[in-house]
MILUM-836941 format. One record per residue: z, y, x of N, C-alpha, C, O in turn. Coordinates in pm, whole numbers, padded with zeros to 5 digits, always signed. Each point is the difference from the previous one (the first is absolute). Example, Ala and Ser with C-alpha at 12.3 -4.5 7.8 and 13.67 -1.06 7.14 Angstrom:
// residues 2
+00780-00569+01319+00000+00119-00089+00000+00120+00090+00066-00002+00104/-00138+00107-00139+00006+00119+00082+00073+00109-00077+00017+00111+00051/
//
This chain:
// residues 85
+08555+10576+14573-00128+00065-00003-00022+00071-00134-00050+00112-00002/+00085-00177-00109-00019+00062-00131+00087+00125-00015-00045+00101-00054/+00169-00108+00102+00088+00118-00008-00054+00115+00083+00010+00116-00040/-00067-00148+00153-00061+00105+00084-00114+00070-00073-00028+00117+00025/-00036-00190-00116-00111+00058-00077+00049+00072-00125-00080+00054-00076/+00214-00053+00054+00055+00072-00114+00034-00086-00120+00038+00053-00105/-00050-00185+00117+00032-00090-00110+00148-00041+00007+00059-00005+00108/-00002-00024-00225+00138-00050-00003+00016-00095-00118-00080+00001-00094/+00184-00083+00101+00029-00094-00109+00083+00070-00106+00081+00088+00030/-00101-00128-00154+00084+00051-00108+00029-00116-00095-00087-00085-00023/+00208+00081-00033+00035-00111-00088-00084+00002-00129-00036+00107-00050/+00007-00224+00000-00078-00011-00123+00020-00139-00059+00031-00095+00071/-00050+00085-00202+00004-00128-00069-00127-00012-00082-00038+00093-00072/-00029-00206+00083-00128-00021-00069+00013-00110-00103+00056-00106+00026/-00110+00134-00145-00008-00101-00106-00141-00056-00003-00096+00073+00019/+00085-00202-00043-00129-00066-00015-00013-00044-00145+00087-00070-00052/-00194+00112-00012-00029-00044-00137-00129-00081+00005-00097+00042+00063/+00097-00158-00127-00118-00084-00004-00012-00063-00137+00101-00025-00066/-00223-00002+00023-00018-00067-00127-00145+00003-00044-00090+00033+00077/+00070-00068-00203-00135+00006-00057-00041+00145-00013+00079+00085-00040/-00205-00057+00075-00048+00136-00007+00000+00051-00144-00047-00067-00092/+00101+00185+00075+00003+00065-00131-00040+00145+00023+00071+00073+00068/-00185-00029-00123-00046+00137+00025+00110+00102-00032+00063-00004-00106/-00043+00096+00200+00098+00107-00020+00142-00035+00038+00088+00085-00011/-00062-00209+00054+00138-00039+00030+00059+00080+00116+00111+00051-00011/-00186-00038+00123+00053+00073+00115+00030+00145-00038+00102+00055+00040/-00191+00004-00117+00023+00138-00046+00125+00007-00087+00084+00087+00020/-00072-00178-00114+00115+00002-00092+00132-00018+00076+00098+00068-00031/-00095-00158+00127+00122-00024+00077+00036+00123+00084+00114+00045-00002/-00211+00009+00076+00027+00116+00085+00036+00123-00084+00089+00076+00037/-00156-00058-00148+00027+00114-00088+00141-00010-00059+00072+00100-00005/-00033-00217-00039+00135-00019-00057+00107+00027+00105+00102+00062-00031/-00124-00108+00154+00096+00023+00107+00010+00150+00030+00109+00053+00016/-00222+00014-00010+00000+00144+00027+00072+00077-00111+00080+00089+00028/-00107-00122-00155+00065+00068-00112+00149-00028-00004+00076+00076-00059/-00032-00185+00121+00143-00031+00009+00066+00080+00113+00120-00010+00021/-00200+00089+00051+00054+00084+00106+00020-00072+00132+00076+00046+00085/-00145-00159-00067+00013-00079+00123-00124+00027+00085-00112-00024-00043/+00134+00073+00164-00111+00033+00088-00059-00126+00063+00073-00086+00049/-00205+00076-00052-00072-00111+00063-00054+00052+00132-00073+00099+00004/+00108-00166+00105-00047+00042+00132-00144-00046+00024-00078+00072+00062/+00043-00191-00111-00135-00053+00019-00030-00098-00112+00090-00071-00046/-00214+00065+00002-00043-00094-00103-00137-00053+00037-00095+00076+00015/+00086-00206+00000-00127-00068+00029-00023-00103-00108+00094-00069-00041/-00217+00057-00007-00031-00098-00103-00140-00056+00022-00089+00068+00051/+00073-00193-00089-00131-00063+00012-00012-00118-00093+00099-00052-00051/-00223+00010+00029-00029-00112-00088-00093-00097+00072-00097+00041+00064/+00128-00170-00074-00087-00105+00050-00019-00097-00116+00095-00062-00046/-00218+00051+00000-00027-00086-00115+00071+00054-00122-00022+00115-00040/+00107-00197-00020+00074+00045-00119+00148+00026+00032+00082+00009-00091/-00048+00003+00221+00139+00022+00042+00014+00137+00066-00090+00044+00073/+00202+00023-00097+00026+00127+00066+00119-00013+00093+00084-00089-00015/-00080+00179+00111+00113+00011+00090+00023+00148+00022-00095+00075+00024/+00218-00032-00032+00034+00141+00014+00131+00013+00075+00095-00074-00027/-00088+00168+00120+00125+00028+00068+00039+00145-00027-00085+00089+00001/+00214-00068-00025+00055+00133-00016+00112+00013+00102+00090-00084+00004/-00094+00188+00076+00101+00021+00104+00086+00119-00036-00049+00105-00042/+00180-00123+00059+00099+00101-00036+00084+00034+00123+00007-00078+00094/+00056+00195-00096+00081+00045+00112+00130-00078+00015+00059-00002+00108/-00014-00062-00216+00127-00073+00008-00003-00124-00089-00082-00011-00091/+00172-00081+00119+00013-00120-00082+00048+00038-00140-00039-00063-00098/+00124+00164+00089+00050+00047-00130-00115+00047-00089-00005-00034-00118/-00088+00112+00174-00117+00044-00077-00085-00119-00043-00051-00003-00112/+00035-00095+00200-00080-00119-00033+00065-00077-00115-00070-00048-00089/+00202+00035+00090+00070-00071-00108-00017+00073-00133-00019-00064-00103/+00025+00197+00106-00023+00078-00122-00143-00022-00050-00024-00013-00120/-00070+00010+00214-00140-00019-00036-00025-00137-00064-00081-00011-00092/+00150-00092+00139-00015-00134-00058+00035+00003-00149-00070-00059-00082/+00176+00129+00048+00042+00009-00141-00110+00068-00082-00034-00047-00109/-00020+00156+00160-00105+00074-00071-00126-00084-00012-00062-00006-00106/+00023-00060+00214-00123-00080+00000+00013-00118-00096-00096-00035-00069/+00212-00025+00063+00019-00112-00094-00017+00045-00144-00047-00077-00084/+00084+00201+00054-00024+00053-00135-00149+00013-00027-00046-00029-00111/-00031+00071+00212-00145+00014-00014-00065-00137-00018-00090-00017-00082/+00137-00080+00160-00057-00135-00005+00029-00065-00134-00087-00066-00058/+00206+00084+00008+00039-00065-00124+00059-00136+00028-00033-00061+00102/+00117+00012-00189+00068-00128+00023-00092-00120-00007+00077-00081+00051/-00155+00031-00070-00081-00118-00006-00120+00003+00087-00081-00092-00005/+00063+00196+00088-00117+00005+00088+00025-00080+00128+00115-00027+00036/-00222-00010+00029+00011-00079+00123+00025+00087+00124+00061-00047+00096/-00108+00172-00098+00018+00086+00116+00149+00021+00025+00077+00014-00095/-00038-00011+00222+00140+00027+00029+00013+00074+00133-00061-00039+00099/+00141+00146-00099+00021+00070+00126+00089-00083+00091+00098-00059-00045/-00131+00056+00172+00078-00074+00099+00036+00097+00112-00081+00085+00037/+00201-00098+00016+00037+00086+00113+00012-00083+00125+00030+00053+00107/
//
């Protein structure tokens, strides 16, 4: 039924980032990934209380792995936030 309506499946890999809310974190992560030349297919972010959750979707697992490296640089080594695939 969905295909009849013009929809189709496409491969994608999504990263989940969660941690303590830090103003500007979602922007910094997405901006760093974009400046690294990695296309983001979708980005959703939200905050509940003092915790954030953000998903970034990429066209391939290879792009997602590159993004993890870039995001870890933004997070810094001693922070609690961690990208998960």
